[in-house]
ROSE-4610 file (N, C-alpha, C; in Angstrom, 1 decimal, always signed):
// ROSE-4610
residu = [M/M/M/K/K/K/R/R/R/K/K/K/A/A/A/D/D/D/T/T/T/A/A/A/L/L/L/V/V/V/S/S/S/G/G/G/I/I/I/I/I/I/I/I/I/I/I/I/A/A/A/L/L/L/T/T/T/V/V/V/L/L/L/I/I/I/G/G/G/V/V/V/L/L/L/A/A/A/D/D/D/I/I/I/L/L/L/G/G/G/S/S/S/S/S/S/Y/Y/Y/I/I/I/V/V/V/W/W/W/V/V/V/L/L/L/V/V/V/A/A/A/E/E/E/L/L/L/L/L/L/A/A/A/T/T/T/G/G/G/L/L/L/T/T/T/Y/Y/Y/Q/Q/Q/S/S/S/L/L/L/Q/Q/Q/K/K/K/N/N/N/T/T/T/L/L/L/T/T/T/K/K/K/I/I/I/A/A/A/V/V/V/M/M/M/P/P/P/I/I/I/M/M/M/V/V/V/V/V/V/Y/Y/Y/V/V/V/L/L/L/L/L/L/A/A/A/M/M/M/V/V/V/F/F/F/A/A/A/I/I/I/I/I/I/M/M/M/F/F/F/A/A/A/I/I/I/P/P/P/N/N/N/S/S/S/S/S/S/E/E/E/A/A/A/I/I/I/L/L/L/H/H/H/I/I/I/G/G/G/E/E/E/A/A/A/V/V/V/L/L/L/L/L/L/G/G/G/A/A/A/V/V/V/I/I/I/I/I/I/A/A/A/Y/Y/Y/L/L/L/V/V/V/I/I/I/N/N/N/T/T/T/T/T/T/A/A/A/H/H/H/A/A/A/N/N/N/H/H/H/K/K/K/E/E/E/S/S/S]
num = [1/1/1/2/2/2/3/3/3/4/4/4/5/5/5/6/6/6/7/7/7/8/8/8/9/9/9/10/10/10/11/11/11/12/12/12/13/13/13/14/14/14/15/15/15/16/16/16/17/17/17/18/18/18/19/19/19/20/20/20/21/21/21/22/22/22/23/23/23/24/24/24/25/25/25/26/26/26/27/27/27/28/28/28/29/29/29/30/30/30/31/31/31/32/32/32/33/33/33/34/34/34/35/35/35/36/36/36/37/37/37/38/38/38/39/39/39/40/40/40/41/41/41/42/42/42/43/43/43/44/44/44/45/45/45/46/46/46/47/47/47/48/48/48/49/49/49/50/50/50/51/51/51/52/52/52/53/53/53/54/54/54/55/55/55/56/56/56/57/57/57/58/58/58/59/59/59/60/60/60/61/61/61/62/62/62/63/63/63/64/64/64/65/65/65/66/66/66/67/67/67/68/68/68/69/69/69/70/70/70/71/71/71/72/72/72/73/73/73/74/74/74/75/75/75/76/76/76/77/77/77/78/78/78/79/79/79/80/80/80/81/81/81/82/82/82/83/83/83/84/84/84/85/85/85/86/86/86/87/87/87/88/88/88/89/89/89/90/90/90/91/91/91/92/92/92/93/93/93/94/94/94/95/95/95/96/96/96/97/97/97/98/98/98/99/99/99/100/100/100/101/101/101/102/102/102/103/103/103/104/104/104/105/105/105/106/106/106/107/107/107/108/108/108/109/109/109/110/110/110/111/111/111/112/112/112/113/113/113/114/114/114/115/115/115/116/116/116/117/117/117/118/118/118/119/119/119/120/120/120]
x = [+8.9/+8.5/+7.3/+7.1/+6.0/+4.7/+4.6/+3.3/+3.0/+4.0/+3.8/+3.4/+4.0/+3.7/+2.2/+1.8/+0.5/-0.5/-0.2/-1.0/-1.2/-0.1/-0.1/-1.0/-0.9/-1.7/-3.2/-3.6/-5.0/-5.5/-4.7/-5.1/-5.3/-4.4/-4.6/-5.8/-6.1/-7.3/-8.6/-8.6/-9.7/-9.9/-8.8/-8.9/-9.4/-8.9/-9.4/-10.9/-11.3/-12.8/-13.6/-13.1/-13.8/-13.9/-12.9/-12.9/-13.9/-13.9/-14.9/-16.3/-16.5/-17.9/-18.3/-17.4/-17.7/-18.0/-17.2/-17.5/-18.8/-19.2/-20.6/-21.7/-21.5/-22.5/-22.7/-21.6/-21.6/-21.8/-22.0/-22.2/-21.1/-19.9/-18.8/-17.7/-18.0/-17.0/-16.3/-17.1/-16.5/-15.7/-15.7/-15.0/-13.5/-12.8/-11.3/-10.8/-11.5/-11.1/-10.9/-11.9/-11.9/-10.8/-10.8/-9.8/-8.4/-8.0/-6.7/-6.4/-7.4/-7.2/-7.0/-7.8/-7.6/-6.2/-5.7/-4.4/-3.4/-3.5/-2.6/-2.6/-3.8/-4.0/-3.4/-3.7/-3.2/-1.6/-1.1/+0.4/+1.0/+0.4/+0.9/+0.8/-0.3/-0.4/+0.6/+0.8/+1.7/+3.1/+3.6/+4.9/+5.3/+4.3/+4.5/+4.6/+3.8/+3.8/+5.2/+5.6/+6.9/+8.1/+8.0/+9.1/+9.2/+8.1/+8.2/+8.8/+9.0/+9.6/+11.1/+11.6/+13.0/+13.8/+15.0/+15.9/+15.3/+16.0/+15.6/+15.5/+16.5/+16.4/+15.2/+14.9/+13.8/+12.5/+12.4/+11.2/+10.9/+12.0/+11.8/+11.5/+12.1/+12.0/+10.8/+10.3/+9.2/+7.9/+7.6/+6.3/+5.9/+6.8/+6.4/+6.1/+6.9/+6.7/+5.3/+5.0/+3.6/+2.5/+2.7/+1.6/+1.5/+2.6/+2.6/+2.0/+2.3/+1.8/+0.3/-0.2/-1.6/-2.4/-1.8/-2.5/-2.5/-1.3/-1.3/-2.2/-2.3/-3.2/-4.6/-5.0/-6.4/-6.7/-5.8/-6.1/-6.2/-5.3/-5.3/-6.6/-7.0/-8.3/-9.5/-9.5/-10.6/-10.6/-9.5/-9.4/-9.9/-9.4/-9.9/-11.4/-11.9/-13.3/-14.1/-13.6/-14.3/-14.4/-13.4/-13.3/-14.3/-15.3/-16.3/-15.6/-16.0/-15.5/-14.0/-13.5/-12.0/-11.8/-10.7/-10.4/-9.8/-10.3/-9.8/-8.4/-8.0/-6.6/-5.6/-6.0/-5.1/-5.1/-6.2/-6.2/-5.2/-5.3/-4.5/-3.0/-2.7/-1.3/-0.7/-1.5/-1.1/-0.9/-1.8/-1.7/-0.5/-0.3/+0.8/+2.2/+2.2/+3.5/+3.7/+2.7/+2.8/+3.3/+2.6/+3.0/+4.4/+4.9/+6.2/+7.2/+6.9/+7.8/+7.9/+6.8/+6.9/+7.6/+7.5/+8.2/+9.7/+10.1/+11.5/+12.1/+11.4/+11.8/+11.9/+11.0/+11.0/+12.2/+12.5/+13.6/+14.9/+15.0/+16.3/+16.5/+15.4/+15.6/+15.9/+15.2/+15.5/+16.9/+17.4/+18.7/+19.8/+19.6/+20.5/+20.5/+19.3/+19.2/+19.9/+19.8/+20.5/+22.0/+22.4/+23.9/+24.5/+23.7/+24.2/+24.2/+23.2/+23.1/+24.2/+24.6/+25.7/+27.1/+27.2/+28.5/+28.7/+27.6/+27.7/+27.9]
y = [+16.1/+14.9/+14.2/+14.3/+13.6/+14.1/+15.4/+16.0/+15.4/+15.4/+14.8/+13.3/+12.6/+11.2/+11.0/+11.9/+11.8/+12.2/+13.2/+13.6/+12.4/+11.8/+10.6/+9.5/+9.3/+8.2/+8.6/+9.8/+10.2/+10.1/+10.6/+10.5/+9.1/+8.2/+6.7/+6.2/+6.5/+6.0/+6.5/+7.8/+8.3/+7.6/+7.3/+6.6/+5.1/+4.5/+3.1/+3.2/+4.2/+4.3/+4.5/+5.3/+5.5/+4.3/+3.5/+2.2/+1.2/+1.2/+0.3/+0.8/+2.1/+2.7/+2.3/+2.5/+2.1/+0.6/-0.2/-1.7/-2.0/-1.3/-1.5/-1.1/+0.1/+0.6/-0.2/-0.7/-1.6/-3.0/-3.4/-4.7/-5.7/-5.2/-6.1/-6.1/-5.7/-5.6/-6.9/-8.0/-9.3/-9.9/-9.3/-9.9/-9.7/-10.6/-10.6/-9.3/-8.7/-7.5/-6.3/-6.1/-5.1/-5.4/-6.7/-7.1/-6.8/-7.0/-6.8/-5.3/-4.5/-3.0/-2.5/-3.1/-2.7/-3.1/-4.3/-4.7/-3.7/-3.3/-2.3/-1.0/-0.5/+0.8/+0.7/-0.4/-0.6/-0.6/-1.4/-1.5/-0.1/+0.6/+1.9/+2.9/+2.9/+3.8/+3.5/+2.2/+1.8/+2.1/+1.8/+2.0/+3.5/+4.2/+5.7/+6.3/+5.9/+6.5/+6.2/+5.0/+4.6/+5.3/+5.4/+6.0/+7.5/+8.2/+9.6/+9.9/+8.9/+9.1/+8.8/+8.4/+8.0/+9.0/+8.6/+9.5/+9.9/+10.8/+11.5/+10.5/+9.7/+8.8/+7.9/+7.3/+6.4/+7.2/+8.4/+9.2/+9.6/+10.0/+10.4/+9.2/+8.1/+6.9/+6.1/+6.0/+5.0/+5.5/+6.8/+7.3/+7.1/+7.4/+7.1/+5.6/+4.7/+3.3/+2.9/+3.5/+3.2/+3.7/+4.9/+5.4/+4.5/+4.1/+3.3/+1.9/+1.4/+0.1/+0.1/+1.1/+1.2/+1.4/+2.2/+2.4/+1.2/+0.4/-0.8/-1.9/-1.9/-2.9/-2.6/-1.3/-0.9/-1.2/-0.8/-1.0/-2.5/-3.3/-4.7/-5.3/-4.9/-5.5/-5.0/-3.8/-3.3/-4.1/-4.3/-5.0/-6.4/-7.1/-8.4/-8.5/-7.5/-7.4/-7.2/-6.4/-6.1/-7.3/-8.1/-9.3/-10.3/-10.6/-11.7/-13.0/-13.8/-15.1/-15.2/-14.1/-14.2/-15.0/-15.7/-16.5/-15.7/-16.0/-15.3/-15.7/-16.9/-17.3/-16.4/-15.9/-14.9/-13.6/-13.2/-12.0/-12.2/-13.3/-13.5/-13.6/-14.3/-14.4/-13.0/-12.3/-10.9/-10.0/-10.0/-9.1/-9.5/-10.8/-11.3/-10.9/-11.0/-10.6/-9.1/-8.3/-6.8/-6.6/-7.3/-7.2/-7.6/-8.7/-9.1/-8.1/-7.6/-6.6/-5.3/-4.9/-3.7/-3.9/-5.1/-5.4/-5.5/-6.1/-6.2/-4.8/-4.0/-2.6/-1.8/-2.0/-1.3/-1.7/-3.1/-3.6/-3.1/-3.0/-2.5/-1.1/-0.3/+1.2/+1.4/+0.6/+0.8/+0.4/-0.7/-1.2/-0.2/+0.3/+1.3/+2.6/+3.0/+4.2/+4.1/+2.9/+2.7/+2.7/+2.0/+1.9/+3.3/+4.1/+5.5/+6.4/+6.2/+7.0/+6.7/+5.4/+5.0/+5.6/+5.7/+6.2/+7.7/+8.5/+9.9/+10.3]
z = [+12.2/+11.4/+12.0/+13.3/+14.0/+13.5/+13.2/+12.7/+11.3/+10.4/+9.1/+9.2/+10.1/+10.2/+10.7/+11.6/+12.1/+11.0/+10.2/+9.1/+8.1/+7.8/+6.9/+7.5/+8.8/+9.4/+9.3/+9.6/+9.6/+8.2/+7.2/+5.8/+5.4/+5.8/+5.5/+6.0/+7.3/+7.9/+7.2/+6.8/+6.0/+4.7/+4.0/+2.7/+2.9/+4.0/+4.3/+4.6/+5.4/+5.7/+4.5/+3.6/+2.3/+1.5/+1.5/+0.7/+1.4/+2.7/+3.4/+3.1/+3.1/+2.7/+1.3/+0.4/-1.0/-1.1/-0.4/-0.4/+0.2/+1.2/+1.8/+0.9/+0.3/-0.6/-1.9/-2.4/-3.6/-3.2/-1.9/-1.5/-1.9/-1.9/-2.3/-1.2/+0.0/+1.1/+1.4/+1.3/+1.6/+0.4/-0.7/-1.9/-1.8/-2.5/-2.5/-3.1/-4.0/-4.6/-3.6/-2.8/-1.8/-0.7/-0.4/+0.7/+0.3/-1.0/-1.5/-1.5/-1.9/-1.9/-0.5/+0.5/+1.9/+2.4/+2.0/+2.4/+1.9/+0.6/+0.0/+0.8/+1.1/+1.8/+3.2/+3.9/+5.3/+5.3/+4.4/+4.3/+3.9/+3.0/+2.6/+3.8/+4.5/+5.6/+6.7/+7.0/+8.1/+7.7/+6.5/+6.1/+5.9/+5.4/+5.2/+6.6/+7.5/+8.9/+9.5/+9.4/+9.9/+9.3/+7.9/+7.2/+7.5/+7.8/+8.0/+9.4/+10.2/+11.5/+11.4/+10.2/+10.1/+9.3/+8.8/+8.1/+6.7/+6.1/+4.9/+3.7/+3.5/+2.3/+2.3/+3.5/+3.6/+3.4/+4.0/+3.9/+2.4/+1.7/+0.3/-0.6/-0.4/-1.3/-1.1/+0.1/+0.4/-0.1/+0.1/-0.2/-1.7/-2.7/-4.1/-4.3/-3.7/-3.8/-3.3/-2.2/-1.6/-2.5/-3.1/-4.0/-5.2/-5.8/-7.0/-6.6/-5.5/-5.1/-4.9/-4.2/-4.0/-5.3/-6.2/-7.5/-8.3/-8.4/-9.1/-8.5/-7.2/-6.6/-6.9/-6.8/-7.2/-8.6/-9.5/-10.9/-11.3/-10.7/-11.0/-10.5/-9.3/-8.7/-9.5/-10.0/-10.8/-12.2/-12.8/-14.1/-13.9/-12.8/-12.6/-12.3/-11.6/-11.3/-12.5/-13.5/-14.7/-15.7/-15.6/-16.6/-16.1/-17.0/-16.6/-16.5/-15.5/-15.2/-15.0/-14.4/-14.1/-12.9/-12.8/-11.7/-10.5/-9.3/-8.2/-7.9/-8.4/-8.2/-8.8/-10.0/-10.8/-10.0/-9.4/-8.6/-7.4/-6.7/-5.5/-5.9/-7.0/-7.5/-7.8/-8.6/-9.1/-7.9/-6.9/-5.8/-4.9/-4.8/-3.9/-4.6/-5.9/-6.6/-6.3/-6.5/-6.2/-4.8/-3.8/-2.4/-2.2/-2.7/-2.6/-3.1/-4.3/-4.9/-4.1/-3.5/-2.7/-1.3/-0.8/+0.4/+0.2/-0.9/-1.3/-1.5/-2.3/-2.5/-1.2/-0.3/+1.0/+1.8/+1.8/+2.6/+2.0/+0.7/+0.1/+0.4/+0.3/+0.6/+2.1/+3.0/+4.4/+4.8/+4.2/+4.5/+3.9/+2.7/+2.1/+3.0/+3.4/+4.2/+5.5/+6.2/+7.4/+7.2/+6.1/+5.9/+5.6/+4.8/+4.5/+5.7/+6.6/+7.8/+8.8/+8.8/+9.7/+9.2/+7.9/+7.3/+7.6/+7.7/+7.9/+9.3]
């Protein structure tokens, strides 16, 4: 499992580096839109790395949640960026709700996995 965890970590770092490069090239690196996407990518990389070092239920369940979270965070940021005169407050609220939902889902999965692991 350590090798898969290391592969996920390296992949996450590459994706984050590409996002930073795109932000620099498009001159929007300091904007809230890129910052929220980077937060999503960092969280997904960290939690995926951690979950790959744990038991099977966590490993199987966390990765799809992370993929869905990153995709939703990116799509929401792109939509908000594309809407002229959109409020950054709406961006922050929407991204915070997505972040809260994924943290709750992760905690539920992690708690359930630990409870099931102790029973076996």
